[in-house]
C-alpha positions in Angstrom: 20.2 5.3 6.2 17.5 5.5 3.2 15.3 8.9 3.2 12.4 7.0 5.1 14.8 6.8 8.1 16.4 10.2 8.3 17.2 11.1 11.8 17.4 15.0 12.9 20.9 15.1 14.6 22.0 18.2 16.5 25.8 18.4 17.1 27.4 20.5 19.7 31.1 21.5 19.8 33.5 24.4 19.4 33.3 26.9 16.9 36.3 27.8 14.9 36.7 31.1 16.8 39.1 29.3 19.5 40.2 27.0 16.6 41.5 23.4 17.3 41.3 19.9 15.9 37.9 19.6 17.9 36.6 22.5 15.7 37.7 20.6 12.7 36.2 17.3 14.0 32.9 19.0 14.8 32.7 20.6 11.1 33.7 16.7 9.8 31.0 15.0 12.0 28.3 17.3 11.1 29.0 17.3 7.4 29.1 13.4 7.4 26.1 13.2 9.2 24.0 15.2 6.9 24.5 13.1 3.9 21.6 11.1 5.0 20.1 13.0 7.9 18.9 16.3 9.0 21.5 18.2 10.8 22.0 21.4 12.9 24.7 22.6 14.8 25.1 24.5 18.2 28.5 26.2 18.4 30.5 27.0 21.5 31.9 30.5 20.5 33.7 32.0 23.2 35.2 28.9 25.3 36.7 30.9 28.3 37.9 34.6 29.0 40.7 34.9 26.4 43.6 36.0 28.9 43.0 32.4 30.5 43.5 30.7 27.0 47.0 29.6 26.2 46.7 30.1 22.6 44.8 33.6 23.0 47.1 35.1 20.5 45.1 33.2 17.5 41.6 33.6 18.8 39.4 34.8 16.1 41.4 33.5 13.0 39.5 33.4 9.8 41.7 31.1 7.8 39.9 27.9 8.7 39.7 25.9 5.2 36.9 23.9 6.4 33.1 24.7 6.4 29.7 23.3 7.2 27.7 22.4 4.3 25.0 24.6 3.3 21.9 22.8 4.3 23.2 22.5 7.9 21.6 25.0 10.2 24.1 26.7 12.6 23.6 28.6 16.0 27.0 30.5 16.3 27.2 30.6 19.2 27.3 30.2 23.0 29.6 32.5 25.0 31.2 31.2 28.5 30.1 34.5 30.3 26.7 35.2 28.4 23.5 33.4 29.8 21.6 35.1 27.0 23.4 33.2 24.5 22.7 30.2 26.4 18.9 30.9 26.3 19.1 31.7 22.5 20.7 28.3 21.9 18.2 26.5 23.8 15.5 28.4 21.6 17.5 27.2 18.5 17.7 23.6 19.8 13.7 23.8 20.4 13.1 24.9 16.8 15.3 22.4 15.2 13.6 19.6 17.2 16.5 17.2 17.1 15.9 13.3 17.9 19.5 12.9 18.9 21.9 15.5 20.2 25.6 14.7 19.9 27.6 16.7 22.5 31.7 17.0 22.3 33.6 16.7 25.5 37.3 17.6 25.7 37.6 20.3 28.4 35.7 21.4 31.5 36.0 25.1 30.4 32.7 24.8 28.7 31.1 22.3 31.0 28.7 24.7 32.4 27.2 25.6 29.0 27.2 22.1 28.2 25.1 21.2 31.4 22.6 24.0 30.6 22.0 22.4 27.2 21.8 18.9 28.6 19.2 19.8 31.4 17.2 21.8 29.0 16.9 19.4 26.5 15.9 16.7 29.1 13.1 19.3 30.2 12.0 20.2 26.9 13.3 18.8 23.9 14.0 15.3 25.2 16.2 14.3 22.5 18.6 11.2 23.1 21.9 12.8 24.3 25.1 11.1 23.1 28.1 12.6 24.8 31.1 12.1 22.8 34.4 12.1 25.1 37.7 13.1 23.5 39.7 13.2 26.9 39.0 11.7 30.2 40.5 14.9 31.8 42.7 17.4 29.8 46.3 16.9 30.9 46.6 20.8 31.8 43.4 20.7 34.0 44.6 17.4 35.5 47.7 19.0 36.7 45.8 21.6 38.7 44.0 20.4 41.7 40.8 22.7 41.9 40.4 22.3 38.1 40.8 18.7 38.1 38.1 18.3 40.8 35.7 20.6 39.0 36.4 18.9 35.9 35.4 15.4 37.3 32.4 16.9 39.1 31.1 18.3 36.0 31.9 15.3 33.7 29.9 13.1 36.0 27.0 15.5 36.1 27.0 15.5 32.0 27.5 11.8 32.0 24.4 11.5 34.3 22.2 13.3 31.6 23.6 11.3 28.8 21.9 8.3 27.2 25.0 6.8 26.0 28.5 7.7 25.5 31.1 7.5 22.3 34.8 7.3 22.7 37.4 6.5 19.9 39.2 3.4 21.5 38.6 0.7 23.7 41.4 2.0 25.8 39.8 5.3 26.5 36.5 3.4 27.2 38.2 1.7 30.1 39.7 4.7 31.4 36.4 6.5 31.2 34.7 3.7 32.8 37.3 3.9 35.8 37.6 7.5 36.3 33.8 8.1 36.4 32.8 4.8 37.7 30.1 4.0 35.2 29.3 0.8 33.6 31.1 0.5 30.2 28.1 -1.0 28.6 27.0 2.6 28.3 30.1 3.5 26.0 30.3 2.9 22.5 33.6 2.9 20.6 33.5 4.4 17.2 36.9 5.3 15.7 38.2 8.9 14.8 37.8 9.8 11.1 40.8 9.8 8.7 41.5 13.7 8.2 41.6 13.3 4.3 39.8 16.7 4.3 43.4 18.0 4.8 44.9 15.9 1.8 46.2 18.0 -1.0 48.6 16.6 -3.6 51.7 18.8 -3.6 55.1 17.9 -5.3 57.4 16.8 -2.4 60.2 19.1 -4.0 58.1 22.2 -4.2 56.7 21.6 -0.6 60.3 21.4 0.7 61.5 24.5 -1.4 58.4 26.4 0.5 59.5 25.4 3.6 63.2 26.2 3.0 64.2 22.5 3.4 67.6 21.5 1.6 68.1 18.2 3.3 67.2 15.0 1.6 65.4 13.3 4.5 62.7 15.3 6.5 61.3 14.2 10.0 58.2 15.9 10.9 56.5 16.4 14.5 53.3 18.2 14.1 50.8 19.5 16.2 50.4 21.5 19.4 53.2 21.6 21.8 52.1 20.2 25.3 54.2 18.4 27.7 52.5 15.1 27.3 53.4 15.0 23.6 56.9 13.9 24.5 58.7 16.0 21.9 62.0 16.1 24.0 62.4 12.6 23.7 62.4 13.2 19.9 64.9 15.9 20.1 67.3 13.5 22.2 66.5 10.7 19.5 67.9 13.2 16.8 71.0 13.9 19.0 71.8 10.3 18.9 71.7 10.0 15.2 74.9 9.3 13.5 76.4 12.5 12.1 76.3 11.3 8.6 72.5 10.8 8.9 71.7 13.8 11.0 73.5 16.4 8.7 71.7 15.3 5.6 68.3 15.3 7.6 65.9 18.2 8.8 63.9 17.7 11.9 60.8 20.0 11.7 58.9 20.9 14.8 55.7 22.6 13.9 52.7 23.6 16.3 51.3 26.1 18.7 53.4 26.1 22.0 50.9 26.3 25.0 54.0 26.8 27.4 53.6 23.7 29.6 56.5 21.9 27.9 59.5 23.9 29.4 62.3 22.0 28.5 61.9 21.8 24.8 63.5 25.1 23.7 66.7 24.5 25.8 67.3 21.2 24.3 67.0 22.4 20.7 69.4 25.4 21.5 72.3 23.1 23.2 71.7 19.9 20.5 74.9 19.3 18.5 72.5 19.3 15.3 70.8 22.6 16.4 71.2 23.8 12.7 69.3 21.0 11.5 66.2 21.6 13.6 63.5 23.8 12.5 61.5 24.8 15.4 58.2 26.5 14.3 56.3 27.2 17.7 53.3 28.9 16.2 49.8 28.3 15.1 49.8 26.4 11.6 47.0 27.6 9.6 44.9 25.0 7.4 46.6 26.1 4.1 50.0 25.2 5.4 49.1 21.7 6.5 49.7 20.1 3.0 53.1 21.6 2.8 54.2 20.0 6.1 53.0 16.6 5.2 53.9 16.7 1.6 57.6 17.5 2.5 57.8 14.9 5.1 59.4 11.5 4.8 58.3 10.5 8.4 56.1 11.6 11.0 57.2 11.1 14.8 54.6 11.4 17.4 56.3 10.6 20.5 53.5 10.7 23.0 53.7 10.1 26.8 49.9 9.6 26.9 46.9 10.4 24.6 43.2 9.5 24.1 43.7 9.8 20.2 45.7 11.7 17.6 44.2 13.7 15.0 47.7 14.3 13.5 47.9 10.5 13.0 44.9 10.8 11.1 46.4 13.4 8.9 49.6 11.5 8.3 47.8 8.3 7.4 45.9 10.3 4.8 49.3 11.2 3.2 50.5 7.5 3.6 53.6 8.7 5.6 55.4 6.2 8.1 54.4 6.9 11.7 57.1 6.4 14.5 54.9 6.5 17.7 54.7 5.5 21.2 53.5 2.0 22.0 50.2 3.1 23.9 47.0 1.1 23.4 45.1 4.3 22.1 47.8 4.6 19.3 47.5 1.0 18.6 43.8 1.3 17.9 44.2 4.5 16.2 46.8 3.0 13.6 45.1 -0.5 13.5 45.5 -1.8 10.1 48.0 0.8 9.0 51.1 -0.9 7.3 53.2 2.4 7.9 52.6 2.3 11.9 56.0 2.0 13.9 55.7 1.5 17.6 58.5 2.1 20.0 58.4 2.3 23.9 57.2 5.2 25.7 59.9 7.6 26.3 62.6 5.7 24.5 64.9 8.0 22.5 67.2 5.4 21.7 64.5 3.1 20.0 63.1 6.3 18.2 66.6 7.0 16.9 67.0 3.4 15.6 63.7 3.3 13.9 64.8 6.6 12.2 68.0 5.2 11.1 66.3 2.4 9.7 63.7 4.5 7.6 66.8 6.8 6.3 68.5 3.8 5.2 65.2 2.7 3.3 64.8 6.0 1.8 68.3 6.3 0.8 68.0 2.7 -1.1 65.2 4.4 -3.1 62.4 2.5 -1.3 59.3 4.7 -1.3 58.3 5.4 2.1 54.5 5.5 1.1 51.9 3.5 2.5 48.0 2.6 1.6 45.5 4.9 3.2 43.4 2.9 5.8 41.3 4.2 8.4 37.7 4.8 9.3 36.0 7.3 6.7 33.4 9.7 7.8 30.7 7.8 6.2 31.4 4.9 8.5 31.4 7.1 11.5 28.1 8.6 10.7 26.8 5.1 10.3 27.9 4.2 13.7 25.6 7.2 15.1 22.7 6.1 13.1 22.9 2.6 14.3 23.4 4.0 17.9 20.2 6.1 17.4 18.3 3.2 15.9 19.0 1.1 18.5 18.2 3.3 21.3 15.1 4.5 19.8 14.0 8.3 20.2 11.8 10.3 22.2 9.8 11.7 19.4 
């Protein structure tokens, strides 16, 4: 947009106190929007009582490498149990006078704070509310009946306050429309941005030395360890590799373990190739991300279900081949990426076969690198600008 068409956006998302991919997404989106618009941010700081948070050991870390641009006004932040912080946030919103509010949805734990903001906005600021849904219902919340019911009720209430909704794929669009019984015409699809902010050129040999990898072929499974990620199927696939391939390969599983995947540790301990598996079940700080992806020859994401993948968007930024489940969401996430290799869901034999093929290519000297595709953040910002331009504003 040109300067005469600048829009006043306000982005609502999680702070880095409870750091996650959504924290990074909020920073990237706000920074991209600020290129041609006036942007402010309300951060959700304390998402729930810490003793209830599976990753409570990493709450409050200060090693996030991303930051908001200096011209972005920030309120940090709203706390789960503090109505005073909610009122102060609403005062901040009123001062910023946004024309459009972009609110992130990924968990019902913060829904009461978001609903307070949404209702206050409708009564006072009257900015257009865009509800960006990264999940239908979180898998952990889905497994607990009272939480599942609460999540769906609060989701419907928030959707009722929104002028439009945004998702990252047509598959999620269909799911949202069915679960919340809304017309899919209200839902726009804006793809997830490529996480090139995490790209840093590091020599592969140096990265492997840093990570103490001596094998010639490195298989990486990166990201939070959750049951729906299907990591045991990758371990089973690794077990199926011929011995001559397995002993010159290193399987690296790196990510914070939230405890709902209970079979993984035992599978690794009983693997015939246990010595070839590095299980690093802890939070991975930002500065380590380039080390892992620079060291990897292939990234495997054996998801059982997913609404999208930030990890895939990092892997694409590094041009790595990606072996992943043949889900509609992953097909859309990796559309146009030559390095995408799809296998049936929960099929460890198919994963093993693809790994053997990639190992053969690697051994022959063929480079396992692909051109970087995907949506850049300027295109995503433009998608939001067009939405606001199309719907108009209340100011």
